N, CA, C and O atoms as a GROMACS GRO file, in nm:
protein
  628
    1MET      N    1  -5.866   0.271   8.138
    1MET     CA    2  -5.724   0.288   8.118
    1MET      C    3  -5.662   0.173   8.040
    1MET      O    4  -5.571   0.194   7.960
    2LYS      N    5  -5.710   0.055   8.063
    2LYS     CA    6  -5.654  -0.060   7.992
    2LYS      C    7  -5.675  -0.046   7.843
    2LYS      O    8  -5.590  -0.085   7.764
    3PHE      N    9  -5.788   0.010   7.804
    3PHE     CA   10  -5.815   0.028   7.662
    3PHE      C   11  -5.715   0.127   7.601
    3PHE      O   12  -5.670   0.106   7.488
    4SER      N   13  -5.680   0.232   7.672
    4SER     CA   14  -5.584   0.329   7.624
    4SER      C   15  -5.447   0.267   7.603
    4SER      O   16  -5.382   0.293   7.502
    5LYS      N   17  -5.402   0.184   7.697
    5LYS     CA   18  -5.273   0.117   7.683
    5LYS      C   19  -5.275   0.019   7.567
    5LYS      O   20  -5.178   0.008   7.493
    6LEU      N   21  -5.384  -0.052   7.552
    6LEU     CA   22  -5.397  -0.147   7.442
    6LEU      C   23  -5.395  -0.074   7.309
    6LEU      O   24  -5.330  -0.118   7.214
    7GLY      N   25  -5.466   0.039   7.301
    7GLY     CA   26  -5.470   0.117   7.178
    7GLY      C   27  -5.334   0.170   7.140
    7GLY      O   28  -5.297   0.166   7.022
    8SER      N   29  -5.258   0.219   7.237
    8SER     CA   30  -5.125   0.271   7.206
    8SER      C   31  -5.030   0.158   7.167
    8SER      O   32  -4.941   0.178   7.084
    9SER      N   33  -5.048   0.039   7.224
    9SER     CA   34  -4.966  -0.076   7.186
    9SER      C   35  -4.994  -0.118   7.043
    9SER      O   36  -4.904  -0.153   6.968
   10ILE      N   37  -5.122  -0.113   7.006
   10ILE     CA   38  -5.160  -0.149   6.869
   10ILE      C   39  -5.102  -0.048   6.771
   10ILE      O   40  -5.050  -0.086   6.666
   11ILE      N   41  -5.111   0.079   6.803
   11ILE     CA   42  -5.057   0.184   6.715
   11ILE      C   43  -4.906   0.169   6.702
   11ILE      O   44  -4.853   0.177   6.591
   12LEU      N   45  -4.837   0.148   6.814
   12LEU     CA   46  -4.692   0.131   6.811
   12LEU      C   47  -4.655   0.007   6.730
   12LEU      O   48  -4.564   0.013   6.646
   13GLY      N   49  -4.723  -0.103   6.754
   13GLY     CA   50  -4.697  -0.226   6.678
   13GLY      C   51  -4.723  -0.208   6.530
   13GLY      O   52  -4.646  -0.258   6.448
   14SER      N   53  -4.828  -0.137   6.495
   14SER     CA   54  -4.859  -0.111   6.353
   14SER      C   55  -4.751  -0.026   6.289
   14SER      O   56  -4.712  -0.050   6.175
   15ALA      N   57  -4.703   0.074   6.363
   15ALA     CA   58  -4.599   0.161   6.309
   15ALA      C   59  -4.471   0.082   6.281
   15ALA      O   60  -4.406   0.103   6.179
   16ILE      N   61  -4.437  -0.008   6.372
   16ILE     CA   62  -4.316  -0.089   6.353
   16ILE      C   63  -4.331  -0.179   6.231
   16ILE      O   64  -4.239  -0.190   6.150
   17ILE      N   65  -4.446  -0.243   6.217
   17ILE     CA   66  -4.471  -0.331   6.102
   17ILE      C   67  -4.468  -0.252   5.973
   17ILE      O   68  -4.406  -0.296   5.876
   18LEU      N   69  -4.535  -0.136   5.969
   18LEU     CA   70  -4.540  -0.056   5.846
   18LEU      C   71  -4.402  -0.004   5.807
   18LEU      O   72  -4.371   0.001   5.688
   19THR      N   73  -4.320   0.034   5.903
   19THR     CA   74  -4.188   0.085   5.868
   19THR      C   75  -4.095  -0.026   5.823
   19THR      O   76  -3.994   0.002   5.758
   20SER      N   77  -4.126  -0.150   5.855
   20SER     CA   78  -4.039  -0.259   5.811
   20SER      C   79  -4.077  -0.313   5.674
   20SER      O   80  -4.001  -0.393   5.619
   21PHE      N   81  -4.190  -0.272   5.616
   21PHE     CA   82  -4.230  -0.321   5.483
   21PHE      C   83  -4.126  -0.295   5.376
   21PHE      O   84  -4.098  -0.386   5.298
   22PRO      N   85  -4.066  -0.174   5.366
   22PRO     CA   86  -3.965  -0.154   5.261
   22PRO      C   87  -3.848  -0.251   5.273
   22PRO      O   88  -3.794  -0.294   5.172
   23LEU      N   89  -3.808  -0.286   5.396
   23LEU     CA   90  -3.698  -0.379   5.414
   23LEU      C   91  -3.738  -0.520   5.373
   23LEU      O   92  -3.656  -0.595   5.320
   24MET      N   93  -3.864  -0.556   5.398
   24MET     CA   94  -3.909  -0.690   5.364
   24MET      C   95  -3.922  -0.709   5.214
   24MET      O   96  -3.913  -0.822   5.165
   25ASN      N   97  -3.944  -0.600   5.140
   25ASN     CA   98  -3.959  -0.610   4.995
   25ASN      C   99  -3.827  -0.632   4.924
   25ASN      O  100  -3.826  -0.674   4.808
   26GLN      N  101  -3.716  -0.604   4.990
   26GLN     CA  102  -3.584  -0.625   4.930
   26GLN      C  103  -3.525  -0.754   4.982
   26GLN      O  104  -3.531  -0.780   5.103
   27PRO      N  105  -3.469  -0.836   4.895
   27PRO     CA  106  -3.403  -0.955   4.945
   27PRO      C  107  -3.284  -0.916   5.032
   27PRO      O  108  -3.221  -0.813   5.011
   28ALA      N  109  -3.254  -1.001   5.130
   28ALA     CA  110  -3.145  -0.970   5.224
   28ALA      C  111  -3.014  -0.950   5.151
   28ALA      O  112  -2.936  -0.862   5.189
   29ASP      N  113  -2.987  -1.030   5.046
   29ASP     CA  114  -2.859  -1.016   4.976
   29ASP      C  115  -2.850  -0.885   4.900
   29ASP      O  116  -2.740  -0.835   4.877
   30ALA      N  117  -2.965  -0.826   4.859
   30ALA     CA  118  -2.963  -0.696   4.789
   30ALA      C  119  -2.917  -0.587   4.886
   30ALA      O  120  -2.839  -0.500   4.848
   31ARG      N  121  -2.965  -0.591   5.010
   31ARG     CA  122  -2.923  -0.491   5.109
   31ARG      C  123  -2.774  -0.503   5.136
   31ARG      O  124  -2.704  -0.402   5.146
   32VAL      N  125  -2.724  -0.624   5.148
   32VAL     CA  126  -2.582  -0.646   5.172
   32VAL      C  127  -2.500  -0.595   5.054
   32VAL      O  128  -2.396  -0.532   5.074
   33SER      N  129  -2.546  -0.621   4.932
   33SER     CA  130  -2.474  -0.572   4.814
   33SER      C  131  -2.468  -0.421   4.811
   33SER      O  132  -2.365  -0.364   4.773
   34CYS      N  133  -2.575  -0.354   4.850
   34CYS     CA  134  -2.574  -0.208   4.854
   34CYS      C  135  -2.473  -0.157   4.955
   34CYS      O  136  -2.398  -0.063   4.928
   35LEU      N  137  -2.470  -0.219   5.072
   35LEU     CA  138  -2.372  -0.179   5.173
   35LEU      C  139  -2.230  -0.208   5.125
   35LEU      O  140  -2.139  -0.129   5.147
   36GLN      N  141  -2.212  -0.322   5.059
   36GLN     CA  142  -2.080  -0.356   5.005
   36GLN      C  143  -2.039  -0.256   4.898
   36GLN      O  144  -1.925  -0.211   4.894
   37PHE      N  145  -2.133  -0.220   4.809
   37PHE     CA  146  -2.103  -0.125   4.703
   37PHE      C  147  -2.063   0.010   4.762
   37PHE      O  148  -1.963   0.068   4.721
   38GLU      N  149  -2.141   0.059   4.857
   38GLU     CA  150  -2.111   0.189   4.916
   38GLU      C  151  -1.973   0.186   4.984
   38GLU      O  152  -1.894   0.278   4.966
   39GLY      N  153  -1.945   0.081   5.060
   39GLY     CA  154  -1.814   0.070   5.127
   39GLY      C  155  -1.700   0.060   5.027
   39GLY      O  156  -1.598   0.126   5.042
   40PHE      N  157  -1.718  -0.025   4.925
   40PHE     CA  158  -1.615  -0.040   4.822
   40PHE      C  159  -1.590   0.092   4.750
   40PHE      O  160  -1.476   0.132   4.728
   41GLY      N  161  -1.699   0.160   4.714
   41GLY     CA  162  -1.686   0.287   4.643
   41GLY      C  163  -1.613   0.393   4.723
   41GLY      O  164  -1.527   0.463   4.670
   42LYS      N  165  -1.648   0.404   4.849
   42LYS     CA  166  -1.583   0.504   4.935
   42LYS      C  167  -1.434   0.474   4.954
   42LYS      O  168  -1.353   0.566   4.963
   43ARG      N  169  -1.399   0.347   4.962
   43ARG     CA  170  -1.257   0.309   4.978
   43ARG      C  171  -1.178   0.321   4.849
   43ARG      O  172  -1.056   0.334   4.852
   44ASN      N  173  -1.247   0.316   4.735
   44ASN     CA  174  -1.180   0.313   4.604
   44ASN      C  175  -1.232   0.423   4.511
   44ASN      O  176  -1.257   0.398   4.393
   45LYS      N  177  -1.248   0.543   4.565
   45LYS     CA  178  -1.308   0.654   4.488
   45LYS      C  179  -1.234   0.682   4.358
   45LYS      O  180  -1.296   0.696   4.252
   46GLU      N  181  -1.102   0.692   4.365
   46GLU     CA  182  -1.024   0.724   4.246
   46GLU      C  183  -1.040   0.617   4.139
   46GLU      O  184  -1.052   0.649   4.020
   47LYS      N  185  -1.041   0.492   4.179
   47LYS     CA  186  -1.060   0.382   4.085
   47LYS      C  187  -1.201   0.388   4.023
   47LYS      O  188  -1.217   0.365   3.904
   48MET      N  189  -1.300   0.419   4.105
   48MET     CA  190  -1.437   0.427   4.055
   48MET      C  191  -1.450   0.542   3.954
   48MET      O  192  -1.520   0.529   3.854
   49ILE      N  193  -1.384   0.654   3.981
   49ILE     CA  194  -1.386   0.766   3.886
   49ILE      C  195  -1.323   0.723   3.754
   49ILE      O  196  -1.378   0.748   3.647
   50LYS      N  197  -1.207   0.658   3.763
   50LYS     CA  198  -1.136   0.614   3.642
   50LYS      C  199  -1.221   0.515   3.562
   50LYS      O  200  -1.235   0.530   3.441
   51ASP      N  201  -1.278   0.415   3.630
   51ASP     CA  202  -1.355   0.312   3.561
   51ASP      C  203  -1.487   0.365   3.506
   51ASP      O  204  -1.526   0.330   3.394
   52ALA      N  205  -1.556   0.448   3.582
   52ALA     CA  206  -1.684   0.504   3.536
   52ALA      C  207  -1.662   0.608   3.426
   52ALA      O  208  -1.752   0.629   3.344
   53SER      N  209  -1.546   0.671   3.423
   53SER     CA  210  -1.515   0.770   3.318
   53SER      C  211  -1.526   0.709   3.179
   53SER      O  212  -1.573   0.773   3.085
   54GLU      N  213  -1.482   0.584   3.167
   54GLU     CA  214  -1.489   0.516   3.038
   54GLU      C  215  -1.633   0.501   2.990
   54GLU      O  216  -1.658   0.497   2.870
   55LEU      N  217  -1.725   0.492   3.083
   55LEU     CA  218  -1.866   0.477   3.050
   55LEU      C  219  -1.931   0.612   3.018
   55LEU      O  220  -2.013   0.620   2.926
   56ILE      N  221  -1.896   0.715   3.092
   56ILE     CA  222  -1.967   0.843   3.088
   56ILE      C  223  -1.902   0.945   2.993
   56ILE      O  224  -1.972   1.007   2.914
   57GLU      N  225  -1.771   0.961   3.002
   57GLU     CA  226  -1.704   1.068   2.928
   57GLU      C  227  -1.716   1.048   2.777
   57GLU      O  228  -1.701   0.937   2.726
   58GLY      N  229  -1.742   1.158   2.709
   58GLY     CA  230  -1.754   1.154   2.563
   58GLY      C  231  -1.893   1.118   2.515
   58GLY      O  232  -1.921   1.126   2.395
   59LYS      N  233  -1.980   1.078   2.605
   59LYS     CA  234  -2.118   1.042   2.568
   59LYS      C  235  -2.190   1.170   2.524
   59LYS      O  236  -2.185   1.272   2.593
   60SER      N  237  -2.256   1.164   2.409
   60SER     CA  238  -2.329   1.282   2.362
   60SER      C  239  -2.471   1.244   2.324
   60SER      O  240  -2.499   1.130   2.287
   61PHE      N  241  -2.559   1.341   2.334
   61PHE     CA  242  -2.700   1.322   2.306
   61PHE      C  243  -2.747   1.434   2.213
   61PHE      O  244  -2.722   1.552   2.238
   62ARG      N  245  -2.814   1.397   2.106
   62ARG     CA  246  -2.865   1.495   2.009
   62ARG      C  247  -3.000   1.548   2.057
   62ARG      O  248  -3.089   1.471   2.093
   63LEU      N  249  -3.014   1.679   2.055
   63LEU     CA  250  -3.140   1.743   2.090
   63LEU      C  251  -3.217   1.775   1.962
   63LEU      O  252  -3.157   1.786   1.855
   64LYS      N  253  -3.348   1.790   1.972
   64LYS     CA  254  -3.430   1.815   1.854
   64LYS      C  255  -3.395   1.947   1.784
   64LYS      O  256  -3.417   1.961   1.664
   65SER      N  257  -3.341   2.041   1.857
   65SER     CA  258  -3.311   2.173   1.802
   65SER      C  259  -3.183   2.176   1.718
   65SER      O  260  -3.141   2.284   1.675
   66GLY      N  261  -3.122   2.061   1.693
   66GLY     CA  262  -2.997   2.056   1.618
   66GLY      C  263  -2.875   2.073   1.707
   66GLY      O  264  -2.761   2.065   1.660
   67ARG      N  265  -2.900   2.094   1.833
   67ARG     CA  266  -2.791   2.105   1.930
   67ARG      C  267  -2.755   1.968   1.982
   67ARG      O  268  -2.827   1.870   1.960
   68LYS      N  269  -2.642   1.961   2.050
   68LYS     CA  270  -2.595   1.835   2.106
   68LYS      C  271  -2.536   1.862   2.244
   68LYS      O  272  -2.461   1.959   2.262
   69ILE      N  273  -2.568   1.777   2.340
   69ILE     CA  274  -2.509   1.789   2.473
   69ILE      C  275  -2.406   1.679   2.488
   69ILE      O  276  -2.434   1.562   2.461
   70LYS      N  277  -2.286   1.716   2.531
   70LYS     CA  278  -2.177   1.620   2.543
   70LYS      C  279  -2.124   1.620   2.686
   70LYS      O  280  -2.096   1.726   2.743
   71ILE      N  281  -2.112   1.501   2.744
   71ILE     CA  282  -2.050   1.486   2.876
   71ILE      C  283  -1.899   1.486   2.855
   71ILE      O  284  -1.846   1.399   2.787
   72ASN      N  285  -1.831   1.585   2.912
   72ASN     CA  286  -1.687   1.598   2.891
   72ASN      C  287  -1.604   1.518   2.989
   72ASN      O  288  -1.520   1.437   2.950
   73GLN      N  289  -1.629   1.540   3.118
   73GLN     CA  290  -1.541   1.480   3.218
   73GLN      C  291  -1.619   1.444   3.344
   73GLN      O  292  -1.706   1.519   3.388
   74LEU      N  293  -1.587   1.329   3.399
   74LEU     CA  294  -1.640   1.288   3.528
   74LEU      C  295  -1.547   1.345   3.634
   74LEU      O  296  -1.430   1.305   3.643
   75LYS      N  297  -1.596   1.437   3.715
   75LYS     CA  298  -1.513   1.508   3.812
   75LYS      C  299  -1.512   1.443   3.950
   75LYS      O  300  -1.408   1.439   4.017
   76ALA      N  301  -1.627   1.391   3.993
   76ALA     CA  302  -1.636   1.334   4.128
   76ALA      C  303  -1.748   1.231   4.132
   76ALA      O  304  -1.841   1.233   4.050
   77VAL      N  305  -1.737   1.141   4.228
   77VAL     CA  306  -1.842   1.042   4.249
   77VAL      C  307  -1.880   1.040   4.397
   77VAL      O  308  -1.802   1.078   4.484
   78GLY      N  309  -2.002   0.996   4.422
   78GLY     CA  310  -2.051   0.981   4.559
   78GLY      C  311  -2.131   0.853   4.569
   78GLY      O  312  -2.175   0.798   4.468
   79PHE      N  313  -2.151   0.807   4.690
   79PHE     CA  314  -2.216   0.679   4.712
   79PHE      C  315  -2.319   0.692   4.822
   79PHE      O  316  -2.290   0.747   4.929
   80ASP      N  317  -2.438   0.642   4.798
   80ASP     CA  318  -2.545   0.641   4.896
   80ASP      C  319  -2.617   0.507   4.882
   80ASP      O  320  -2.716   0.495   4.810
   81LEU      N  321  -2.564   0.407   4.952
   81LEU     CA  322  -2.610   0.268   4.938
   81LEU      C  323  -2.605   0.228   4.792
   81LEU      O  324  -2.496   0.217   4.736
   82CYS      N  325  -2.720   0.207   4.728
   82CYS     CA  326  -2.719   0.162   4.588
   82CYS      C  327  -2.732   0.276   4.488
   82CYS      O  328  -2.761   0.253   4.371
   83LYS      N  329  -2.710   0.399   4.532
   83LYS     CA  330  -2.709   0.513   4.440
   83LYS      C  331  -2.565   0.552   4.412
   83LYS      O  332  -2.487   0.576   4.504
   84PHE      N  333  -2.531   0.558   4.284
   84PHE     CA  334  -2.398   0.598   4.240
   84PHE      C  335  -2.412   0.737   4.181
   84PHE      O  336  -2.470   0.754   4.074
   85LYS      N  337  -2.360   0.838   4.251
   85LYS     CA  338  -2.376   0.978   4.210
   85LYS      C  339  -2.252   1.024   4.139
   85LYS      O  340  -2.140   0.996   4.181
   86MET      N  341  -2.271   1.098   4.028
   86MET     CA  342  -2.158   1.144   3.947
   86MET      C  343  -2.173   1.293   3.916
   86MET      O  344  -2.279   1.338   3.875
   87LYS      N  345  -2.066   1.367   3.936
   87LYS     CA  346  -2.061   1.509   3.899
   87LYS      C  347  -1.977   1.519   3.772
   87LYS      O  348  -1.863   1.474   3.769
   88THR      N  349  -2.035   1.579   3.668
   88THR     CA  350  -1.967   1.586   3.539
   88THR      C  351  -1.962   1.730   3.488
   88THR      O  352  -2.039   1.816   3.530
   89THR      N  353  -1.869   1.753   3.394
   89THR     CA  354  -1.872   1.877   3.317
   89THR      C  355  -1.932   1.842   3.181
   89THR      O  356  -1.920   1.729   3.133
   90ALA      N  357  -1.997   1.940   3.120
   90ALA     CA  358  -2.066   1.915   2.994
   90ALA      C  359  -2.061   2.038   2.905
   90ALA      O  360  -2.038   2.150   2.951
   91THR      N  361  -2.083   2.016   2.776
   91THR     CA  362  -2.088   2.124   2.678
   91THR      C  363  -2.212   2.108   2.593
   91THR      O  364  -2.243   2.000   2.543
   92LEU      N  365  -2.284   2.219   2.577
   92LEU     CA  366  -2.396   2.223   2.484
   92LEU      C  367  -2.341   2.276   2.352
   92LEU      O  368  -2.308   2.394   2.340
   93LYS      N  369  -2.331   2.187   2.254
   93LYS     CA  370  -2.278   2.224   2.122
   93LYS      C  371  -2.392   2.286   2.041
   93LYS      O  372  -2.498   2.227   2.025
   94ARG      N  373  -2.367   2.407   1.991
   94ARG     CA  374  -2.469   2.477   1.913
   94ARG      C  375  -2.420   2.496   1.770
   94ARG      O  376  -2.304   2.528   1.748
   95PRO      N  377  -2.510   2.474   1.671
   95PRO     CA  378  -2.468   2.491   1.532
   95PRO      C  379  -2.429   2.637   1.501
   95PRO      O  380  -2.339   2.661   1.422
   96LEU      N  381  -2.497   2.732   1.563
   96LEU     CA  382  -2.466   2.874   1.548
   96LEU      C  383  -2.440   2.934   1.685
   96LEU      O  384  -2.509   2.903   1.781
   97GLY      N  385  -2.341   3.018   1.693
   97GLY     CA  386  -2.311   3.080   1.821
   97GLY      C  387  -2.215   2.999   1.905
   97GLY      O  388  -2.169   2.892   1.866
   98LYS      N  389  -2.186   3.054   2.023
   98LYS     CA  390  -2.089   2.990   2.112
   98LYS      C  391  -2.150   2.871   2.183
   98LYS      O  392  -2.268   2.868   2.216
   99ASP      N  393  -2.064   2.772   2.205
   99ASP     CA  394  -2.104   2.656   2.286
   99ASP      C  395  -2.120   2.702   2.431
   99ASP      O  396  -2.058   2.798   2.474
  100ARG      N  397  -2.204   2.632   2.504
  100ARG     CA  398  -2.227   2.663   2.645
  100ARG      C  399  -2.172   2.550   2.731
  100ARG      O  400  -2.192   2.433   2.702
  101LYS      N  401  -2.101   2.588   2.837
  101LYS     CA  402  -2.039   2.489   2.926
  101LYS      C  403  -2.102   2.495   3.064
  101LYS      O  404  -2.157   2.598   3.105
  102GLY      N  405  -2.092   2.383   3.134
  102GLY     CA  406  -2.147   2.379   3.269
  102GLY      C  407  -2.131   2.243   3.332
  102GLY      O  408  -2.042   2.166   3.297
  103ASN      N  409  -2.220   2.214   3.424
  103ASN     CA  410  -2.213   2.090   3.501
  103ASN      C  411  -2.346   2.015   3.495
  103ASN      O  412  -2.454   2.075   3.489
  104ILE      N  413  -2.335   1.884   3.496
  104ILE     CA  414  -2.453   1.798   3.504
  104ILE      C  415  -2.424   1.693   3.610
  104ILE      O  416  -2.322   1.625   3.606
  105ASP      N  417  -2.517   1.681   3.704
  105ASP     CA  418  -2.508   1.576   3.806
  105ASP      C  419  -2.592   1.458   3.759
  105ASP      O  420  -2.706   1.475   3.717
  106LEU      N  421  -2.534   1.339   3.768
  106LEU     CA  422  -2.603   1.217   3.727
  106LEU      C  423  -2.612   1.123   3.846
  106LEU      O  424  -2.531   1.130   3.938
  107VAL      N  425  -2.712   1.037   3.844
  107VAL     CA  426  -2.723   0.932   3.944
  107VAL      C  427  -2.774   0.806   3.877
  107VAL      O  428  -2.863   0.810   3.792
  108GLY      N  429  -2.715   0.694   3.917
  108GLY     CA  430  -2.759   0.565   3.866
  108GLY      C  431  -2.784   0.470   3.981
  108GLY      O  432  -2.711   0.471   4.080
  109LYS      N  433  -2.886   0.388   3.967
  109LYS     CA  434  -2.916   0.287   4.069
  109LYS      C  435  -2.836   0.160   4.036
  109LYS      O  436  -2.843   0.110   3.924
  110VAL      N  437  -2.763   0.112   4.132
  110VAL     CA  438  -2.682  -0.008   4.112
  110VAL      C  439  -2.775  -0.130   4.106
  110VAL      O  440  -2.849  -0.158   4.200
  111THR      N  441  -2.770  -0.201   3.993
  111THR     CA  442  -2.851  -0.321   3.977
  111THR      C  443  -2.767  -0.448   3.986
  111THR      O  444  -2.821  -0.557   4.005
  112PHE      N  445  -2.636  -0.434   3.972
  112PHE     CA  446  -2.546  -0.548   3.985
  112PHE      C  447  -2.412  -0.496   4.034
  112PHE      O  448  -2.363  -0.393   3.988
  113PHE      N  449  -2.352  -0.568   4.128
  113PHE     CA  450  -2.221  -0.530   4.180
  113PHE      C  451  -2.148  -0.655   4.224
  113PHE      O  452  -2.199  -0.735   4.302
  114LYS      N  453  -2.028  -0.671   4.172
  114LYS     CA  454  -1.941  -0.782   4.213
  114LYS      C  455  -1.799  -0.726   4.219
  114LYS      O  456  -1.746  -0.678   4.119
  115ILE      N  457  -1.738  -0.734   4.336
  115ILE     CA  458  -1.602  -0.681   4.355
  115ILE      C  459  -1.507  -0.747   4.254
  115ILE      O  460  -1.514  -0.868   4.231
  116ARG      N  461  -1.420  -0.666   4.196
  116ARG     CA  462  -1.321  -0.707   4.096
  116ARG      C  463  -1.386  -0.758   3.966
  116ARG      O  464  -1.319  -0.824   3.887
  117GLN      N  465  -1.513  -0.728   3.946
  117GLN     CA  466  -1.577  -0.768   3.820
  117GLN      C  467  -1.644  -0.648   3.754
  117GLN      O  468  -1.586  -0.585   3.666
  118LYS      N  469  -1.767  -0.617   3.797
  118LYS     CA  470  -1.835  -0.506   3.732
  118LYS      C  471  -1.945  -0.447   3.819
  118LYS      O  472  -1.989  -0.505   3.918
  119VAL      N  473  -1.989  -0.329   3.776
  119VAL     CA  474  -2.102  -0.257   3.833
  119VAL      C  475  -2.198  -0.228   3.719
  119VAL      O  476  -2.156  -0.185   3.611
  120CYS      N  477  -2.326  -0.252   3.741
  120CYS     CA  478  -2.428  -0.217   3.642
  120CYS      C  479  -2.523  -0.116   3.702
  120CYS      O  480  -2.565  -0.129   3.818
  121LEU      N  481  -2.557  -0.014   3.624
  121LEU     CA  482  -2.645   0.094   3.667
  121LEU      C  483  -2.767   0.099   3.576
  121LEU      O  484  -2.755   0.086   3.454
  122LYS      N  485  -2.883   0.119   3.634
  122LYS     CA  486  -3.004   0.137   3.556
  122LYS      C  487  -3.104   0.212   3.639
  122LYS      O  488  -3.122   0.173   3.754
  123PRO      N  489  -3.167   0.311   3.597
  123PRO     CA  490  -3.124   0.396   3.487
  123PRO      C  491  -3.024   0.499   3.537
  123PRO      O  492  -3.006   0.516   3.658
  124ILE      N  493  -2.959   0.566   3.445
  124ILE     CA  494  -2.877   0.682   3.480
  124ILE      C  495  -2.960   0.804   3.444
  124ILE      O  496  -3.003   0.819   3.329
  125THR      N  497  -2.982   0.890   3.542
  125THR     CA  498  -3.064   1.009   3.518
  125THR      C  499  -2.989   1.135   3.560
  125THR      O  500  -2.898   1.130   3.644
  126ALA      N  501  -3.027   1.246   3.501
  126ALA     CA  502  -2.970   1.376   3.538
  126ALA      C  503  -3.051   1.431   3.654
  126ALA      O  504  -3.174   1.441   3.647
  127THR      N  505  -2.982   1.468   3.760
  127THR     CA  506  -3.052   1.525   3.876
  127THR      C  507  -3.038   1.676   3.880
  127THR      O  508  -3.118   1.744   3.944
  128ASN      N  509  -2.936   1.729   3.814
  128ASN     CA  510  -2.913   1.873   3.815
  128ASN      C  511  -2.839   1.912   3.687
  128ASN      O  512  -2.735   1.854   3.655
  129VAL      N  513  -2.893   2.008   3.613
  129VAL     CA  514  -2.830   2.058   3.491
  129VAL      C  515  -2.808   2.207   3.508
  129VAL      O  516  -2.904   2.282   3.527
  130LYS      N  517  -2.685   2.252   3.501
  130LYS     CA  518  -2.649   2.394   3.513
  130LYS      C  519  -2.549   2.428   3.404
  130LYS      O  520  -2.432   2.390   3.413
  131LEU      N  521  -2.594   2.500   3.301
  131LEU     CA  522  -2.507   2.542   3.193
  131LEU      C  523  -2.511   2.695   3.183
  131LEU      O  524  -2.616   2.756   3.207
  132SER      N  525  -2.397   2.757   3.148
  132SER     CA  526  -2.392   2.903   3.141
  132SER      C  527  -2.481   2.955   3.029
  132SER      O  528  -2.484   2.902   2.918
  133LYS      N  529  -2.554   3.059   3.062
  133LYS     CA  530  -2.641   3.130   2.966
  133LYS      C  531  -2.741   3.037   2.897
  133LYS      O  532  -2.772   3.054   2.779
  134VAL      N  533  -2.791   2.938   2.972
  134VAL     CA  534  -2.893   2.847   2.921
  134VAL      C  535  -3.010   2.855   3.019
  134VAL      O  536  -2.992   2.838   3.140
  135GLY      N  537  -3.129   2.880   2.965
  135GLY     CA  538  -3.247   2.896   3.050
  135GLY      C  539  -3.300   2.764   3.105
  135GLY      O  540  -3.262   2.656   3.061
  136LYS      N  541  -3.387   2.777   3.201
  136LYS     CA  542  -3.447   2.660   3.266
  136LYS      C  543  -3.521   2.569   3.167
  136LYS      O  544  -3.510   2.447   3.179
  137PRO      N  545  -3.597   2.625   3.069
  137PRO     CA  546  -3.665   2.535   2.974
  137PRO      C  547  -3.567   2.446   2.896
  137PRO      O  548  -3.592   2.327   2.879
  138MET      N  549  -3.456   2.502   2.850
  138MET     CA  550  -3.358   2.423   2.776
  138MET      C  551  -3.289   2.324   2.868
  138MET      O  552  -3.261   2.211   2.826
  139GLU      N  553  -3.260   2.362   2.993
  139GLU     CA  554  -3.202   2.268   3.089
  139GLU      C  555  -3.297   2.151   3.114
  139GLU      O  556  -3.252   2.038   3.131
  140ALA      N  557  -3.427   2.178   3.117
  140ALA     CA  558  -3.527   2.071   3.134
  140ALA      C  559  -3.527   1.977   3.014
  140ALA      O  560  -3.540   1.855   3.030
  141VAL      N  561  -3.511   2.032   2.893
  141VAL     CA  562  -3.504   1.949   2.772
  141VAL      C  563  -3.379   1.861   2.777
  141VAL      O  564  -3.385   1.742   2.745
  142ILE      N  565  -3.268   1.918   2.818
  142ILE     CA  566  -3.142   1.843   2.829
  142ILE      C  567  -3.159   1.730   2.931
  142ILE      O  568  -3.116   1.617   2.906
  143LYS      N  569  -3.220   1.759   3.045
  143LYS     CA  570  -3.242   1.657   3.148
  143LYS      C  571  -3.326   1.542   3.094
  143LYS      O  572  -3.291   1.426   3.112
  144ARG      N  573  -3.437   1.574   3.027
  144ARG     CA  574  -3.523   1.469   2.971
  144ARG      C  575  -3.449   1.386   2.866
  144ARG      O  576  -3.466   1.265   2.859
  145THR      N  577  -3.368   1.453   2.784
  145THR     CA  578  -3.292   1.383   2.679
  145THR      C  579  -3.191   1.287   2.741
  145THR      O  580  -3.179   1.172   2.697
  146ILE      N  581  -3.120   1.332   2.843
  146ILE     CA  582  -3.024   1.245   2.911
  146ILE      C  583  -3.096   1.130   2.979
  146ILE      O  584  -3.053   1.015   2.971
  147ASP      N  585  -3.207   1.160   3.047
  147ASP     CA  586  -3.282   1.056   3.117
  147ASP      C  587  -3.328   0.946   3.023
  147ASP      O  588  -3.327   0.828   3.059
  148SER      N  589  -3.368   0.983   2.903
  148SER     CA  590  -3.416   0.881   2.808
  148SER      C  591  -3.302   0.821   2.725
  148SER      O  592  -3.321   0.718   2.660
  149GLY      N  593  -3.184   0.882   2.728
  149GLY     CA  594  -3.073   0.836   2.646
  149GLY      C  595  -2.987   0.728   2.705
  149GLY      O  596  -2.926   0.649   2.633
  150PHE      N  597  -2.980   0.723   2.837
  150PHE     CA  598  -2.899   0.620   2.902
  150PHE      C  599  -2.986   0.496   2.925
  150PHE      O  600  -3.096   0.505   2.980
  151ARG      N  601  -2.936   0.385   2.884
  151ARG     CA  602  -3.000   0.256   2.914
  151ARG      C  603  -2.920   0.192   3.026
  151ARG      O  604  -2.836   0.257   3.088
  152SER      N  605  -2.944   0.067   3.052
  152SER     CA  606  -2.864  -0.006   3.150
  152SER      C  607  -2.718  -0.001   3.107
  152SER      O  608  -2.685  -0.037   2.994
  153GLN      N  609  -2.631   0.043   3.195
  153GLN     CA  610  -2.489   0.059   3.165
  153GLN      C  611  -2.407  -0.018   3.266
  153GLN      O  612  -2.434  -0.014   3.385
  154CYS      N  613  -2.306  -0.090   3.219
  154CYS     CA  614  -2.216  -0.163   3.307
  154CYS      C  615  -2.072  -0.120   3.280
  154CYS      O  616  -2.037  -0.085   3.167
  155PHE      N  617  -1.990  -0.124   3.383
  155PHE     CA  618  -1.846  -0.099   3.364
  155PHE      C  619  -1.767  -0.191   3.455
  155PHE      O  620  -1.812  -0.229   3.563
  156SER      N  621  -1.649  -0.226   3.409
  156SER     CA  622  -1.562  -0.315   3.485
  156SER      C  623  -1.491  -0.239   3.595
  156SER      O  624  -1.458  -0.121   3.580
  157ILE      N  625  -1.469  -0.307   3.708
  157ILE     CA  626  -1.396  -0.245   3.819
  157ILE      C  627  -1.282  -0.334   3.862
  157ILE      O  628  -1.208  -0.300   3.955
   0.00000   0.00000   0.00000
């Protein structure tokens, strides 16, 4: 019986150590900054939308097919520790035929945050692309284009 109790203690201890590895890999101040960013963002949502709009709105990306995807408007933002989530409207500009409109969800990882100064995001990626009358293959192309088009971006707050 003693061996069984010892074995379960070792397993429990190993589980605790293994689950704490992700926390140990991040500096303590990085975790605090993420919590500060999330709290600041939730308290100042309208300001974050206004400030991030200057970074996102009007940004366009050229596709190989001669088409262009343009981010029109930042509609909403969300916060999940160091993830800055953005819901946008977008237009797929086509040289022939009607333009296609829809929504693109973006997310950026916060790499720098200082209250009353700035927020830096790297990378900004598309997590969801939904445009009217556009198939999944073209939505995948748009996602890859956006993912490779945004570099490290900062905006003042």
